Steps between C-alpha positions, in 0.01 A plus 500: 500500500612210719325255271673647197838484678446135588412410149805683373716305749350175380558582135853618566580190705363272228706677232820487714455131564415428140797678346735433795433129474565515122832674549613249765411208269700645213801574721519180704280240340546573127581132431151405611324790322302274268370280781410804718317668211309177435407482875387865488277418203349190651424675834343790312286265295385311806398826676317622189321165460385539862364846429321378181350200682335721762425803286140618464587842350796438265533870400573574864768230517678569170729769650617257773566233229710742292697622801579149623603373156735795441620559859445178697635624838361851478162387375470226761587743782231740382246220466565379853490842663234676296294211366190360673580325824254608762601243765802719580293796623328482840248774425381336178471164677282667762276663240453163335415348840234764584347492152446129547379537856240764406355298215239363739362851558436566130184302450329491159121521499398170332197663334720762328751231405218307334389814316856547370509141383154509335572829315849371397676808628844356434707800609338495845532117519874535446530744789296279729697191407852647503487754786380495856246770436117487462261672263205696638194685364410719797717801415480864400793619282595863442763589238710823505674598174756730669685495830368845595147361486599190701675694778205693654295180518786329674522775759127502554492124571809516727322753717222248561731226633401350835693177537796460266682654201739293289724665235734315274688701228810476289574874541433740782642844462462796735305783342145633465345164427670297772480774760124524452469128558744500790307768691193277498705188591644677803160611614352150458792327672457737797133389512606133529454402135751223395697681230754295303724611212717285280717656233769358279858595588616510136203710394548760774871476581585842346188658639477407870756493780627157603338542847162611362322197656627606844379856438148372431511280809505823710142553381395137579509422131646156419727492198695236311766571241457207259803295397739755642817544299811391688840367400472252791168338398625311199478577133134422465363853465324473163145439619332831585153572639338695211149468640286802572202468734317669785251304711278682750307298761442228240218720368678682223826441305696696243749377242625586150816658369522794740793509745512751792704776341412842361553427130222239518249773569666732243675722753845584365497215245834495312356329197207713392155372600528187713229266368414248771192338644347371818224264598276481810339177612211468745392138557606144549800521270689714750580185706735377224702819528497487880646148502765602242608780731503285813701225328785744438459679836507186713790359295695798629353529848299210645223709651154354422392166637147542361466708182125457476458793738583721198219360287182710460175327408298686240126477435420377156419836353731564203476208249708645215684245289798291604801646683816309602805689644804277456859504606815440296816377668835363379440196725215377282563214259278671240572844362157619610537862388599408141258207475202714596597763241549238228170332587330836460676564165391156375137550606457843329254500215449865388758713674776496758623824655822512705669782691853428629804716586740227383482246221786253550339165427589143406419312183183348657352845553617629160344202325174523694456869414590437138258209464220706647557778249527253212160349586342846470506623863565875533813477722607844619782568744559842659854575615663817635583793274752631754695209654623496861797277425658540156683167486179319601309689232756393247420139591128579477531656155689191379166315494315760300593377156420130540166581668416772245587272206259241644212745521525623862427872542761687709409841648730746675332712766622840378412689823747316719568171680261209526535304821165318487495121468161423351353237265149520359329280238159494335329702776497169693839449668741732671814494717623790714805462717874537542629254241713662230565324173868444574721221634519644852129510552423178319789293640658650807275729705217464748200657318123517520223532243120525508330293231140601415240345272161651419559781755328834437821697569647358174312770310700763690823320411393500131430874519850551647655309209303696243597834655868396528515381137372848392800647677745254348685462168455180305831371372537445125753297298757781504474531880591139578804453277826556697832555326773238504682628806184546707359161396829330600496676839133396545591137426774499759271652764227250423737208524604579855163648621397172674823491709450835675 
């Protein structure tokens, strides 16, 4: 709510200044109106040229260009306050600092790196080259096709904790799911286990009391509210922690789309069946997730002088393909989340299956999906049949026609809401994580994904897709053609989607 109020204030201030300045000019400086308008135009052009010069994703920058050309003052104020300028935010500077500091702890096995090079596994090479994370082969991956299958396994592993439990989630909501977890956390904290919880303030603001972290402290549970919303902390509130992970003793980790709220395990779901997924990792890849968590934790509270105490050394007993958990952050020069998705689209030969709750994408993604379909790849995207946010679904549906016309298959999950974020291609490559196909996940949020290649669990992911497609409706020509009014509204929403 506070974030929405602040954005409204900024927009209102910009409009007042824009039109107020225009009225003052016409009342008192009308003799110089031509010169002033020319100055307006020149300044707008210079700002736009600066945007174009540094743009790597033009479709994301077009709305800023239009705003600045039409409303120079208003558009410039929005760009300064809501555009990318991470040096103004202490927390984000700290995260950047710790990510760089912890690079030295993420050591790539040179033998595996040589394997990747010799086999020309380009998608993995990109992740090694452009992130701090390493690829490993000593892992066991378990995939869960619904939250209610994921949840009992999470509870079972939490009960085994001996040293530490780290939880990082966008949403925590009191109810059956969270209470079951919290009971175990209280018990473990009382036994001396280091229990840490980090949840996003925006994600949980309407669900938890503002003093919830203090309530947990009574049970010796450490808690951080990430990027807490406050009118006194500046306007930079757009970058949320959308990650979802649990790490237990460095021996086992969980991730996927599931937040800690009842609807994710199909208890009192308001949108029919809640289709989500989870993934369990046992093995060397867990260290990537652990360092991700500690980067954000210590950026908030400088607690750990030596993070290697949280690393568990596994025997070489799994050997099941290549696994690389990776982080996405707005601080990164590259748009890692989108680039990994596009790399996977471009490498698909036979089929590409995608599950996503939202489909609000830029032209790079649209063109990549369309080119894959045109070269004969079976590109199939599963979206919700019952949306959780109608205005967001209107934006999602605006992409149906162009993708359908280019040969992409669009399926609506008729039973309810799809919250899974999964890519799978050719029975060879898969991604499970938190990264939605929308501007917020791809451009603004802290996210995490698990990239897998030649991992046996991919067959379970394929089975999940096949079962979900059976419970979905394939959209035909008549289903993707909006009327004039709806298509105009969709175009307006798409134009300003990158701004907010």
